C-alpha positions as CSV (number, residue, x, y, z in Angstrom):
1,M,9.0,-3.4,-2.3
2,N,9.2,-5.4,-5.5
3,D,10.0,-2.9,-8.3
4,N,7.9,-5.0,-10.7
5,L,4.7,-4.0,-8.8
6,N,5.1,-0.4,-9.8
7,I,4.8,0.7,-6.2
8,K,7.5,2.9,-4.8
9,I,7.1,4.1,-1.3
10,R,10.2,6.4,-1.7
11,T,8.4,8.3,-4.5
12,A,5.1,8.7,-2.7
13,K,4.2,12.3,-1.9
14,D,2.1,11.2,1.2
15,I,1.0,8.0,2.9
16,L,-2.3,7.7,4.7
17,F,-3.2,5.0,7.2
18,K,-6.5,3.7,6.1
19,N,-7.6,0.7,8.1
20,E,-6.3,-2.1,10.4
21,T,-7.8,-5.4,11.4
22,D,-6.4,-8.3,13.4
23,S,-4.8,-9.7,10.3
24,T,-4.3,-6.8,7.8
25,L,-3.0,-3.3,7.6
26,T,-4.1,-1.0,4.8
27,L,-2.3,2.1,3.6
28,T,-2.9,4.5,0.7
29,L,0.1,5.9,-1.1
30,F,-0.4,9.3,-2.9
31,Y,1.7,10.0,-6.0
32,G,-0.1,13.0,-7.4
33,G,-1.6,10.8,-10.1
34,P,-3.1,7.4,-9.8
35,N,-2.8,6.5,-6.1
36,K,-2.4,3.0,-4.7
37,T,-4.2,1.4,-1.7
38,I,-2.1,-1.5,-0.4
39,T,-3.3,-4.1,2.1
40,F,-0.6,-6.1,3.9
41,D,-1.0,-9.4,5.7
42,K,0.3,-8.7,9.2
43,K,1.4,-12.4,9.8
44,T,3.6,-12.7,6.7
45,G,4.3,-9.1,5.9
46,N,3.3,-9.8,2.3
47,I,1.0,-7.7,0.1
48,A,-2.5,-9.2,0.2
49,A,-4.1,-6.7,-2.2
50,I,-3.3,-3.7,-4.3
51,K,-6.0,-1.3,-5.6
52,S,-5.4,1.7,-7.9
53,N,-7.5,4.8,-7.1
């Protein structure tokens, strides 16, 4: 992932599958602090949305 987005999968303590549609896949990354919910566009593989929890 782009380091500028402050999302590092390698430092996540856990990853939870949250939702899937025909066009998107949503995962929540747990860091032990503010967590991130990331929605990916399945066609392009790009990040469609990021939400801090």
